[in-house]
N, C-alpha and C positions, 0 to 999 in steps of 0.2 A: 598354576595351570596356564598355559597359553592356548588362546583360541585363534585359530587361522583361517583364511579363505583365499580363493584363487580369484583375482581380480584383474582389472586392465584388459580383459578379454574382448571389449567390443572392437568392430572393425569397420571403419568407414560408416556406412548407414545402417549396418547391421549391430543391433544393441544386445548386449549380453549382460544380464544381471543388473543390480542396482548397488554399484560402488558405493555411493555416498551412504546410503543406508547401512551397507554391511561395514563400513569404516567407522560408524558410530557403534559397533558391536564388537568387533575383533580387536585383538591386540597384535597381531601380525598378518601382514599382507603379501602373498605370494603374486607377485606382478608379472603378467605375460611379458615376452621379451620379443614379440613379432613373428616368432616360427610356427605357433600353432593358433595364435590369435593375437589380436591388439594391433593398433596403428601408432605411429610415434606421438601424434597429438593427444589421443586419448589415453596413451600410457602416461604421458607427462601430467595430464589432468588428475588422473589417479594418484600419482606420486605426490602432487602438490597437497591433495586432499588428505592423503595419509600423513604427511609431514604436519599438516595443521592439526591433527589429531594425536600425533605422538606415536603412531602405530609403526612398529618395525617392518623393514622392507626386505623381502626376499626375491631373488631372481627365478622365475618359474620357466626354466629351460625346456626345451621339447625337441623332438624330431621336426625336421622342416616339412610341415604337413598341415596347412591352411585348411584345406578341403576337407580333411578328415578329423579336424580339431586335435591333431595330435595324438589320436587313440588307435592309429593303425601301426602294427608292428613294422620295424625297419631294421635292416642290418647293415648300416654304414661301417665303413673301415674304421679302424682306430683312429687314423689320421684326421678322417673327416669328423667323427664324433667329437673329439677332443677340440678340435678348431671351431666346431658348431657351437659348443658350450662356452669357450672362452669368448667367441663373437657376441653370443647373446648377453653374457654377463657384462662384458664391456659396454654395450650399448646401454643396458639398463643403468649402469654406474654413471655414465654420462648425463642421462636424463634425471637420475636421482640428484646428482650434484647441482643441476640447474634448479631442481625443485627444493633445494635446502635441505636434502636427507642424504642417506647413503644405503647401499646394499650391505646387509650384514649376513645374510645366509643365502642358500641355494636349495630350491626344492624341485627337482625334476617333475615333469607333468605327464599324465596320460600313460600312453604305451611305454614311453622312456622310463618313467617312475617304476612301472611294473616289471619291465625287462631287467633293470640294474638291481632290482631287490634279489635277484637270484643269478643272473647271468654274470659270471666273473670278469669276461673279457669287456664287456661294455660298462661294468662298474668300475673296473680299474681305468678305463679312459676317462670316465667323468671325474674320478677322484685325481687322476693326473692333471686334468684341466684346472681343477679349482687349485691344486698345489702349484701349477706353473703361474696362475694368475695373481693369486692372493690366499696364502695358507691359513690366514685369520678367518677366512669364510666358513661358516658353519654348513654342514649338509644335512638336510632334514630327508629322512627315509622312514619306510614302512616299520613299524614297530615289530620286533622279532625277526627281521630279514638279515640274512648274511651280510648285506650290505653295510650295515652299521658297524659291525666287527671289522670287516675289510678295511673302511675309511679310518676308523679309530687306530688300527694297526699302522696305517700310513701317516698318522699324525694329525689327522684332521679332528676338529671338534664336530660331534653328531648330536642330533635330536630325533628322538623316537616319536612317530606321528600316529595316531589314530583316527578314524573317520567316523564322524557322528553319522552321517546319512548314508553309509554303504553296510551291507551285510558281510559277514565274515564265514569263510569255511572252517571247519574243525581244525585245519592245520595252521590257522591264524592268516591265511591270505584272503584278499577280497574276493567276494563272489563276481564272477563276470558280469557285466552289464547286459550281456546276452541272456542272462538267466533270470527267471521271474524272481521277484523279491531281492534283487541286487542293490536297488536304491529305495532307500527309506523315506517316507513323506511325512508322517505323523509326528508334529512338534512335541507333543506329551511324551510319546514313546522314545523319541530321540533323546530328550533331555534326561529322562530317568535313567536310559540306557548309558548316557554319559556320567552321570552321578555315580551310578554302579561301578563303572570303570575307575574313575577317581578313588572310589572308597576301597574297592577289593583288588584293583589291578587284573581283574577279569572281565571278558565280555562273553555274552551269549552268542554262539555261532547260529547259523541257519538252521541246523538240526536240532538245536536245543541244548547241545553240550555246551560246557564252558571252556573258555580258551585264556590262558594267562597271556596278559598283554600290557606290558609296562610302557606308558606312553609320557611324553613331555608336553605335547601338544595336540590339539584336538582340531580336526578340519571340518569345516562345512562347504562344501562346493557352492561357489557363487553362481553357477549356471544351473543349480538344482531348482525344480519347480518350488516355490515357496522357500526359497534360500533364506530370506531376511527373518521369516517367522521362525525357521528352525534355529538360526543363529540366536535370535533373540531369546527363544526358550531355553536353550542351552545355557546361555549366561545368566538369566534369570534364575534358573534351577540351581546352577552352581554356586552363585552368590547367595542365594537364600539358605544354602547348606554350609555356608562359612568358606567356600573356596575362593581364595584370591586369584584374580586373573591378572596376568602381566606378561608382557612379551619376554622370551628367553634370550632375546638380543636386544641390545641398545643402539641408539643412534651412534653412539661412539664406542670404540673398543680400547681400553686401557689395560695394560698389565696383562694381556691374554685373555680377559674375559670381558663380556659385556657390561659397561658401566651402568649402574642402576638397574640390573636385570639379574634374575636367578641364573646361576651358571648351568647350562645344559649338561644333562647326564651323558657322559662319554662312555659308559660300560656298553658292552655288546648286550642287546635286549632281544 
């Protein structure tokens, strides 16, 4: 199982999360690209720290929404959205090369992530951007969403993601952050919940029902209160149960799959 977190989100004097501590716990880092958060110097620092720990790098692309932290819905044209995604990945690729690492995958952020999970037009725009820039990039998306099948049909490798610190609806979507109980804070509860997911392929929804959820990676948001404690609890709980943690994408890609890493599931989930 892969454990990931959204990092590189500090901006100037505004500090977001504890990247150094999270990088000691996660196996993959979704690094901000400057559109929703992050400045070049801080992003480079995070990439260097990730490279030193052997943590895989993903481009955390977003709508151009610094004020809203990328969590406000937008409706860019296809031309705009594809170019925005290419621009962000390209910028991160340059910084990653300078840090001695590389971008292996792409995980959209916030409102863009939630929109393309089900919006066919914007999903196709993001997929087209990856195909135009580098078809070897892996696309990470919400487990159970149509996006994964759509991307796989276009020839991209995909990784299905579950969220340790977010509540789920009975339909397998994330509960809106505007709703009570949407964000989970108890480390023991979160850790037990993720072990249950790994063992059963199911997660308990906010109404108590069980939802089938096949995931290859687990996310703990770096900006959540107590994020480090949550990530540590999840890692310790999984390792104590004999679950091996490793990045789904390696630093190099050879013969179509990540070297030294588990091949990601490319089936629709």
